[in-house]
C-alpha positions in Angstrom: -5.3 -61.6 -14.5 -2.2 -63.7 -13.9 -0.3 -63.8 -17.2 -1.8 -60.6 -18.7 1.6 -58.8 -18.5 1.0 -56.2 -15.9 4.6 -55.9 -14.8 6.3 -56.2 -18.2 3.9 -53.8 -19.9 4.1 -51.4 -17.0 7.9 -51.3 -17.1 7.9 -50.7 -20.8 5.3 -47.9 -20.4 7.4 -46.3 -17.7 10.5 -46.4 -19.8 8.6 -45.0 -22.8 7.4 -42.0 -20.8 10.5 -41.7 -18.6 8.5 -42.3 -15.4 9.1 -44.4 -12.3 7.7 -47.9 -12.4 6.3 -49.4 -9.2 5.0 -52.9 -8.6 2.5 -53.1 -5.7 3.5 -56.7 -4.8 7.1 -55.8 -4.6 6.3 -52.7 -2.5 4.2 -54.8 -0.1 7.0 -57.4 0.3 9.4 -54.6 1.0 7.2 -53.1 3.6 6.4 -56.4 5.3 9.9 -57.8 5.0 8.5 -61.2 3.9 7.2 -62.7 0.6 3.5 -62.4 -0.2 3.0 -66.1 0.0 4.2 -66.1 3.6 1.9 -63.1 4.4 -1.1 -65.2 3.2 0.1 -68.3 5.1 0.6 -66.4 8.4 -2.2 -63.9 8.5 -4.7 -64.8 5.8 -6.1 -62.9 2.8 -8.2 -60.3 4.7 -5.1 -59.1 6.5 -3.1 -59.0 3.2 -5.8 -57.0 1.4 -6.0 -54.4 4.1 -2.2 -54.0 3.9 -2.3 -54.0 0.1 -4.9 -51.2 0.1 -2.8 -49.0 2.5 0.3 -49.5 0.4 -1.4 -48.7 -2.9 -3.0 -45.6 -1.3 0.4 -44.5 -0.1 2.0 -45.0 -3.5 -0.7 -43.0 -5.2 -0.2 -40.2 -2.7 3.5 -40.0 -3.5 5.0 -36.5 -3.9 7.3 -37.4 -6.8 4.8 -36.9 -9.6 3.3 -39.4 -12.0 4.2 -43.0 -11.8 3.2 -46.2 -13.6 1.9 -48.6 -11.0 1.1 -52.3 -11.5 -1.2 -53.7 -8.9 -1.7 -57.3 -7.9 -4.5 -59.1 -9.7 -6.7 -59.2 -6.5 -6.2 -55.6 -5.5 -8.7 -54.1 -7.9 -11.3 -56.6 -6.8 -11.4 -54.9 -3.4 -13.9 -52.0 -3.5 -12.0 -49.9 -1.1 -8.9 -50.2 -3.2 -10.9 -49.2 -6.3 -12.2 -46.2 -4.4 -8.7 -45.2 -3.4 -7.5 -45.3 -7.0 -10.5 -43.2 -8.2 -10.0 -40.7 -5.4 -6.3 -40.3 -6.3 -7.2 -39.3 -9.9 -5.1 -42.1 -11.3 -6.1 -43.6 -14.7 -6.9 -47.3 -14.3 -6.2 -49.7 -17.2 -7.4 -53.3 -17.5 -5.3 -55.5 -19.7 -7.9 -57.9 -20.8 -6.9 -61.3 -22.1 -8.9 -64.3 -23.2 -8.6 -67.6 -21.4 -6.5 -69.4 -24.1 -3.9 -66.6 -24.0 -3.6 -66.7 -20.2 -3.3 -70.5 -20.1 -0.3 -70.4 -22.4 1.3 -67.6 -20.4 0.8 -69.1 -16.9 2.3 -72.5 -18.0 5.1 -73.4 -15.6 3.9 -71.1 -12.8 3.1 -74.0 -10.4 5.2 -72.4 -7.8 2.7 -69.6 -7.3 0.4 -70.3 -4.4 -2.8 -70.0 -6.4 -1.7 -72.6 -9.0 0.0 -75.0 -6.6 -1.7 -78.5 -6.8 -4.5 -77.0 -9.0 -5.7 -77.1 -12.6 -4.6 -73.8 -14.1 -7.8 -73.7 -16.3 -10.1 -74.1 -13.3 -8.2 -71.5 -11.4 -8.3 -68.9 -14.2 -12.0 -69.6 -14.9 -12.8 -69.1 -11.3 -10.8 -65.9 -11.1 -12.4 -64.5 -14.2 -15.9 -65.1 -12.9 -14.9 -63.5 -9.6 -12.9 -60.6 -10.8 -14.0 -59.5 -14.3 -17.0 -57.6 -13.0 -14.8 -55.4 -10.9 -12.0 -55.2 -13.6 -14.7 -53.8 -15.9 -14.9 -50.7 -13.7 -11.4 -49.7 -14.9 -11.6 -46.4 -16.9 -9.8 -48.0 -19.8 -9.9 -51.5 -21.2 -7.3 -52.7 -23.6 -7.8 -56.2 -25.1 -4.5 -58.1 -25.4 -3.6 -61.1 -27.6 -0.5 -63.2 -28.2 1.3 -60.2 -29.8 4.7 -59.1 -28.6 5.0 -57.0 -25.4 6.3 -54.1 -27.5 3.1 -54.1 -29.6 0.9 -54.3 -26.5 2.9 -51.5 -24.9 2.4 -49.3 -28.0 -1.3 -50.0 -28.1 -1.8 -49.3 -24.4 0.3 -46.0 -24.7 -1.9 -44.9 -27.6 -5.1 -45.7 -25.8 -4.0 -43.8 -22.6 -3.0 -40.7 -24.6 -6.2 -40.8 -26.6 -8.4 -41.4 -23.6 -11.1 -38.8 -22.8 -13.2 -39.6 -19.8 -16.9 -39.2 -20.3 -18.7 -36.1 -19.2 -21.0 -36.8 -16.3 -24.1 -34.8 -15.5 -26.4 -35.3 -12.5 -30.2 -35.1 -12.8 -31.1 -34.2 -9.2 -34.7 -35.1 -8.3 -36.7 -35.0 -5.1 -36.8 -38.8 -5.0 -33.1 -39.4 -5.8 -31.6 -38.8 -9.2 -29.3 -40.4 -11.8 -26.2 -39.7 -13.9 -26.1 -38.9 -17.6 -22.7 -40.0 -19.1 -21.7 -38.6 -22.4 -18.6 -39.9 -24.3 -17.2 -42.5 -26.7 -17.1 -46.2 -25.9 -19.8 -46.2 -23.2 -21.6 -49.3 -24.6 -18.6 -51.4 -23.9 -18.5 -50.0 -20.3 -22.3 -50.4 -19.8 -22.0 -53.3 -17.3 -19.3 -51.5 -15.2 -21.3 -48.3 -15.0 -24.6 -50.0 -14.3 -23.0 -52.1 -11.5 -22.3 -48.9 -9.6 -25.9 -47.8 -9.5 -28.0 -51.0 -9.7 -28.4 -53.8 -7.1 -29.3 -56.6 -9.5 -27.2 -58.3 -12.2 -29.9 -59.5 -14.6 -31.0 -57.6 -17.6 -33.3 -57.6 -20.6 -32.6 -55.6 -23.7 -35.1 -53.9 -26.0 -33.7 -52.6 -29.4 -34.6 -52.5 -33.0 -33.2 -54.7 -35.7 -31.1 -52.0 -37.4 -29.5 -50.7 -34.2 -29.0 -54.2 -32.8 -26.9 -55.2 -35.9 -24.6 -52.3 -35.3 -24.4 -51.9 -31.6 -25.8 -54.9 -29.7 -22.4 -56.8 -29.8 -20.6 -54.0 -27.9 -23.4 -53.8 -25.3 -23.4 -57.6 -24.8 -19.6 -57.5 -24.2 -19.9 -54.6 -21.8 -22.7 -56.3 -19.8 -20.8 -59.6 -19.7 -17.7 -57.8 -18.4 -19.7 -56.2 -15.7 -21.2 -59.6 -14.6 -24.7 -59.1 -16.0 -26.7 -62.0 -17.3 -29.0 -61.1 -20.2 -32.3 -62.9 -19.8 -33.9 -61.8 -23.1 -33.2 -59.6 -26.2 -36.4 -58.2 -27.7 -36.3 -56.5 -31.1 -38.9 -54.2 -32.5 -39.3 -52.9 -36.1 -37.5 -49.6 -36.8 -39.7 -46.5 -37.0 -42.4 -44.6 -35.1 -45.0 -47.2 -35.9 -43.5 -49.4 -33.2 -44.8 -47.0 -30.5 -48.1 -48.8 -30.6 -50.3 -50.8 -28.2 -49.6 -53.9 -30.3 -45.8 -53.6 -29.9 -46.1 -52.6 -26.3 -48.1 -55.8 -25.6 -45.7 -58.0 -27.6 -42.6 -56.6 -25.8 -44.1 -56.8 -22.4 -45.1 -60.5 -22.9 -41.6 -61.4 -24.2 -40.0 -59.8 -21.1 -42.5 -61.5 -18.7 -41.7 -64.8 -20.4 -38.1 -64.4 -19.3 -39.2 -64.4 -15.7 -37.8 -61.1 -14.5 -37.9 -59.9 -10.9 -38.1 -56.3 -9.7 -34.3 -55.9 -9.7 -34.1 -57.0 -13.4 -33.0 -53.9 -15.4 -34.5 -53.1 -18.7 -32.0 -51.6 -21.2 -33.3 -49.5 -24.1 -30.7 -49.6 -26.9 -31.7 -47.3 -29.8 -33.3 -44.1 -30.7 -36.3 -42.2 -29.2 -38.8 -44.8 -30.4 -37.1 -47.6 -28.6 -36.5 -45.5 -25.5 -40.1 -44.3 -25.3 -41.5 -47.8 -25.8 -39.1 -49.6 -23.6 -39.5 -47.0 -20.9 -43.3 -47.4 -20.9 -42.8 -51.2 -20.7 -40.4 -50.7 -17.7 -42.9 -48.4 -16.0 -45.6 -51.0 -16.1 -44.1 -54.6 -16.1 -44.2 -55.8 -12.4 -45.4 -52.3 -11.6 -42.0 -50.9 -12.4 -38.6 -52.2 -13.4 -35.3 -50.3 -13.2 -34.5 -48.8 -16.6 -31.3 -47.7 -18.3 -31.2 -45.6 -21.5 -28.5 -46.3 -24.1 -29.5 -43.8 -26.8 -27.9 -44.3 -30.2 -29.4 -41.4 -32.2 -28.7 -37.7 -31.8 -32.4 -37.0 -31.1 -32.4 -39.5 -28.3 -29.1 -38.4 -26.8 -30.0 -34.7 -26.7 -33.6 -35.1 -25.7 -35.8 -38.2 -25.2 -33.4 -40.3 -23.1 -33.3 -37.7 -20.3 -36.3 -36.8 -18.2 -38.3 -40.0 -17.7 -41.1 -39.3 -20.2 -42.2 -42.6 -21.7 -45.1 -43.5 -23.9 -46.7 -44.8 -27.1 -48.9 -43.4 -29.8 -52.6 -44.0 -30.5 -54.8 -43.2 -33.4 -55.8 -40.0 -31.5 -52.3 -38.6 -31.3 -48.7 -38.9 -30.2 -47.6 -40.1 -26.7 -51.2 -40.1 -25.4 -50.5 -43.3 -23.4 -47.4 -43.1 -21.2 -45.9 -42.6 -17.7 -43.2 -40.6 -16.0 -40.5 -43.3 -15.3 -37.0 -42.0 -14.7 -34.1 -44.1 -15.8 -31.4 -45.2 -13.3 -28.7 -44.2 -15.8 -28.2 -42.7 -19.2 -25.2 -43.8 -21.3 -24.9 -41.6 -24.4 -22.2 -43.2 -26.4 -21.4 -40.5 -28.9 -19.4 -43.0 -31.1 -22.8 -44.4 -32.3 -23.6 -41.1 -34.0 -21.0 -41.9 -36.6 -23.2 -44.7 -37.8 -26.4 -42.6 -38.3 -27.8 -42.0 -41.8 -27.6 -38.3 -42.6 -31.4 -37.9 -42.4 -31.5 -39.3 -38.9 -28.6 -37.0 -37.8 -30.4 -34.0 -39.2 -33.6 -34.9 -37.5 -31.8 -35.0 -34.2 -30.5 -31.5 -34.8 -34.0 -30.1 -34.6 -34.0 -30.8 -30.8 -30.6 -29.2 -30.5 -31.9 -26.1 -32.2 -34.9 -26.2 -29.9 -32.6 -26.2 -26.9 -30.6 -23.4 -28.4 -33.7 -21.2 -28.7 -34.7 -22.0 -25.1 -31.2 -21.3 -23.7 -30.1 -18.3 -25.7 -26.3 -18.5 -26.1 -26.6 -22.1 -27.3 -28.7 -20.8 -30.2 -25.8 -18.6 -31.5 -23.5 -21.6 -31.2 -26.0 -23.7 -33.2 -26.0 -21.1 -36.0 -22.2 -21.1 -36.1 -21.5 -24.8 -35.6 -24.6 -26.6 -37.0 -23.2 -27.2 -40.4 -20.0 -28.7 -39.0 -22.0 -31.0 -36.7 -24.1 -32.2 -39.7 -20.8 -33.0 -41.5 -20.2 -35.4 -38.6 -17.6 -33.5 -36.7 -17.3 -35.4 -33.4 -16.4 -32.4 -31.2 -19.4 -30.4 -32.4 -21.7 -33.3 -31.9 -20.3 -34.0 -28.4 -20.8 -30.4 -27.4 -24.4 -30.4 -28.7 -25.2 -33.5 -26.7 -23.5 -32.2 -23.5 -25.1 -28.7 -23.6 -28.5 -30.1 -24.5 -28.4 -32.6 -21.6 -27.2 -29.9 -19.3 -30.2 -27.7 -20.1 -32.7 -30.5 -20.0 -31.3 -31.9 -16.7 -31.7 -28.5 -15.0 -35.3 -28.1 -16.3 -36.3 -31.6 -15.3 -34.9 -31.2 -11.8 -37.1 -28.2 -11.3 -40.3 -29.6 -12.8 -40.1 -33.4 -13.0 -43.7 -34.1 -13.7 -44.5 -31.0 -15.8 -46.8 -29.6 -13.1 -45.8 -25.9 -13.2 -48.7 -24.0 -14.8 -46.3 -21.7 -16.7 -42.8 -22.3 -18.0 -40.9 -25.2 -16.4 -40.7 -28.5 -18.2 -43.5 -27.4 -20.6 -41.0 -25.1 -22.3 -39.4 -28.2 -23.7 -42.4 -28.6 -26.0 -41.3 -25.6 -28.1 -42.3 -26.5 -31.7 -44.0 -29.7 -30.6 -47.7 -28.6 -30.7 -47.4 -28.0 -34.4 -44.9 -30.9 -34.9 -47.0 -33.6 -33.2 -50.0 -32.6 -35.2 -48.0 -32.9 -38.5 -46.7 -36.3 -37.4 -50.1 -37.6 -36.6 -51.5 -36.6 -39.9 -48.7 -38.5 -41.6 -49.7 -41.6 -39.7 -46.3 -42.2 -38.1 -45.3 -43.9 -41.3 -41.7 -42.5 -41.5 -42.6 -40.1 -44.3 -42.0 -37.3 -41.7 -39.5 -38.0 -38.9 -40.2 -36.6 -35.5 -37.2 -34.3 -35.7 -38.4 -33.0 -39.1 -41.8 -32.3 -37.6 -40.2 -30.5 -34.7 -38.1 -28.4 -37.2 -41.3 -27.3 -39.0 -42.9 -26.6 -35.6 -40.0 -24.4 -34.6 -40.4 -22.3 -37.7 -44.2 -22.1 -37.1 -43.8 -21.2 -33.4 -41.3 -18.4 -34.3 -43.6 -17.1 -37.1 -46.7 -17.2 -34.7 -44.6 -15.3 -32.1 -43.7 -12.6 -34.6 -47.3 -12.2 -35.9 -48.5 -11.8 -32.3 -45.9 -9.0 -31.8 -43.9 -11.0 -29.2 -40.6 -11.0 -31.0 -38.7 -9.2 -33.8 -39.9 -9.8 -37.3 -36.4 -11.2 -38.2 -36.6 -14.2 -35.9 -38.7 -16.5 -38.0 -36.4 -15.9 -41.0 -33.4 -16.5 -38.9 -34.8 -19.8 -37.5 -35.8 -21.1 -40.9 -32.5 -20.1 -42.5 -30.7 -22.2 -39.9 -33.0 -25.1 -40.4 -32.4 -25.0 -44.2 -28.7 -24.6 -43.7 -28.5 -27.9 -41.8 -30.8 -29.7 -44.2 -34.1 -29.7 -42.3 -37.5 -28.8 -43.7 -38.3 -25.2 -42.9 -41.8 -24.8 -44.4 -44.8 -27.1 -44.7 -45.1 -26.3 -48.4 -41.8 -27.9 -49.0 -43.2 -31.3 -48.1 -44.6 -33.6 -50.7 -47.9 -33.7 -49.0 -51.0 -31.6 -48.5 -52.3 -30.9 -45.0 -55.7 -29.6 -43.9 -55.6 -26.6 -41.5 -58.8 -27.8 -39.8 -57.4 -31.3 -39.2 -54.2 -29.9 -37.8 -56.1 -27.6 -35.5 -58.2 -30.5 -34.3 -55.0 -32.5 -33.6 -53.6 -29.6 -31.6 -56.7 -29.3 -29.5 -56.5 -33.0 -28.7 -52.8 -32.7 -27.8 -52.1 -33.8 -24.2 -50.7 -30.3 -23.5 -54.0 -28.6 -24.4 -56.1 -27.1 -21.6 -59.9 -27.4 -21.6 -59.8 -27.8 -25.4 -57.6 -24.7 -25.9 -54.4 -25.1 -27.9 -51.3 -24.4 -25.9 -48.1 -23.2 -27.5 -44.6 -22.4 -26.4 -43.8 -18.9 -27.9 -40.7 -16.7 -28.1 -39.8 -13.2 -27.2 -36.3 -14.0 -28.5 -33.6 -16.7 -28.1 -33.5 -17.5 -24.4 -37.0 -16.0 -23.7 -39.6 -18.7 -24.2 -43.0 -19.0 -22.4 -46.2 -21.0 -22.5 -49.4 -19.5 -23.9 -53.0 -20.9 -24.0 -54.7 -17.7 -25.2 -53.8 -17.7 -28.8 -56.9 -17.1 -31.0 -57.7 -20.1 -33.2 -58.2 -17.7 -36.2 -54.5 -16.6 -35.9 -53.4 -20.2 -36.0 -55.6 -21.0 -39.0 -54.4 -18.0 -40.9 -50.8 -19.0 -40.4 -51.4 -22.5 -41.6 -53.3 -21.4 -44.6 -50.4 -19.0 -45.6 -48.0 -21.9 -45.1 -49.8 -23.8 -47.8 -52.3 -25.9 -45.9 -55.8 -26.4 -47.3 -58.8 -25.0 -45.5 
């Protein structure tokens, strides 16, 4: 914006890094031989923007190596110029200033064409409304205040050097696809990223009270920067119990009361519970709303946010009401993982371990790096999210609706037949988290595989040792609760993955060698549960 300090900060950055500094406006005047104001007066803005785009593209193609380039305030608002900057590989930085700061800085600039015979406040407010949504698409946003240019220059330099662009994975589907972005600071970029893949600019947000307190302000700011209007914010109680018919109805009614249309995007901000519930609401309200996942837990980032499975629980079992409804975008902001309670972080690791067992080499990485990840080491967590999403994206692309009779997407249920039954028996009260149930299920699936002679006898011990090492429950007997083997078997027979009343398991021949099996004898499952400490 006028007054943000593009040229002064740009010159200082260039001097700091011993690079050439270029000012796009000065280069345009040099090329045209007349001042910018005269170009506007003679030929109009459309002619100027076309020339501006060509000049900027030429400067970015320069053979002399890196430069610091300050563009005119209107340049980045042109989509072709933004595309040229992206294609060049340049790092774009928005110096973002609040209106009072800009007003003080533009005082006395009445000679500039845009301020001539005009109220500076009205001009700046109009430009902000017009330009901020496009400015938000810059790769890096640095908020500036009334500090000295030297301080701003230092902060911009530090931000540039620390910048790590998000990883981007594509989920390719027969009817289109979507991107999964993984990196820090994505909530504050939500509006900019959504603007590139969604036609509308109205949104509703579904979150839970705990997540909203920590992360909703960043999401609000990101949406506002991208030009999105938030019609409603609907909060649900934390925990698995919110995946219920009652909460589904309440959330749907609250969203309908906001008068959405079919381009209104529903944003799920939270963990797997919020994502599953909000996704099911999105699948059914107005027969389908566009949907964006903003997962804030490890479990949601590595698993539930990708793939389009949505649903709620009933008294009969987990996720028995639901729909396949793919998101338009997934923004996995890994910075949110630093705010997770240790138990939630550990619960998410169960899905990472599952992906490791499915993929093979990732399992060895899990065994080596799991403890570091559970200590909160950012690099290990980011790698876990990236590789888990890479695996899941590939599987979902091959079998979006889980229709392959063997293998395919059904493999992602490794540990879940046992785990869902344990969760249901606990009444979704929070006494046993989904990830904890999956961890128990992984150990049981490995043990069942070994008893059936499918894998080496050492694999169950290896799986359970890793689970213990990262702080997850490894055996049913370790829980402060007694389970009935018969009730668990009845739950597994009612599971949505069952076939004609027969339990269906994902079993292992070894890490990287998983397959589905419906022919396991009930007696073998019962014997295993009894030896694990269940009652008859």
